C-alpha positions as CSV (number, residue, x, y, z in Angstrom):
1,X,99.9,162.5,99.2
2,X,99.8,166.0,97.6
3,X,97.0,168.4,98.2
4,X,96.0,171.2,95.8
5,X,93.8,173.9,97.5
6,X,91.4,175.7,95.2
7,X,89.6,178.6,96.7
8,X,86.5,180.4,95.2
9,X,84.3,183.4,96.0
10,X,80.8,184.5,95.2
11,X,80.1,187.2,92.6
12,X,79.0,190.0,94.8
13,X,82.3,192.1,94.7
14,X,84.1,193.1,91.6
15,X,86.1,190.5,89.6
16,X,89.6,191.8,90.6
17,X,88.7,191.9,94.3
18,X,87.3,188.4,94.2
19,X,90.4,187.1,92.5
20,X,92.6,188.6,95.1
21,X,90.3,187.4,98.0
22,X,90.3,183.8,96.7
23,X,94.1,183.9,96.5
24,X,94.4,185.1,100.1
25,X,91.9,182.4,101.1
26,X,93.9,179.7,99.4
27,X,97.2,181.0,101.0
28,X,95.5,181.1,104.4
29,X,94.3,177.5,104.0
30,X,97.8,176.3,103.1
31,X,99.3,178.2,106.0
32,X,96.9,176.5,108.3
33,X,97.7,173.0,106.9
34,X,101.4,173.8,107.3
35,X,100.8,174.8,111.0
36,X,99.2,171.4,111.5
37,X,102.4,169.6,110.3
38,X,101.7,169.0,106.6
39,X,104.9,169.6,104.6
40,X,104.8,172.7,102.4
41,X,106.3,170.6,99.6
42,X,103.1,168.6,99.4
43,X,100.8,171.6,99.0
44,X,99.8,173.8,96.1
45,X,97.1,176.5,95.9
46,X,95.3,178.8,93.6
47,X,92.5,181.3,93.9
48,X,89.8,181.2,91.2
49,X,87.7,184.2,92.3
50,X,84.2,183.9,90.8
51,X,85.3,182.1,87.6
52,X,84.0,178.6,88.7
53,X,80.6,179.2,90.2
54,X,78.6,176.1,91.2
55,X,75.2,177.8,90.4
56,X,73.6,180.5,88.3
57,X,74.6,183.4,90.7
58,X,77.0,185.4,88.4
59,X,77.3,189.2,88.2
60,X,73.9,190.9,88.2
61,X,71.8,187.8,88.9
62,X,69.6,188.1,91.9
63,X,70.4,185.3,94.4
64,X,69.7,184.6,98.1
65,X,72.5,184.7,100.7
66,X,72.3,180.9,100.8
67,X,72.8,180.6,97.1
68,X,75.8,183.0,97.2
69,X,77.3,181.0,100.1
70,X,77.5,177.9,97.9
71,X,80.1,179.6,95.8
72,X,82.3,180.7,98.8
73,X,84.4,177.6,99.2
74,X,87.8,175.9,99.2
75,X,88.2,172.6,97.5
76,X,90.9,170.1,98.3
77,X,92.2,168.0,95.5
78,X,94.1,165.0,96.9
79,X,96.5,163.1,94.8
80,X,98.4,160.0,95.7
81,X,102.1,160.4,95.2
82,X,103.5,157.6,93.1
């Protein structure tokens, strides 16, 4: 299998910071998976910052902490190798 790690942030910091943060989060996740024995050749990653929010909590929109938390995530896309 191949695993694509896609990391995201909420919209509370500026866009550039969030993009860099999500990139670090994705890299950290990949590093952890490698430390657990998953081959680096099976892993890809990318940070998306706040570009793919799962709710309405974009820049300037008042939201609760719980609503912002939904956007702070890493997704794992698993593909079967053929």
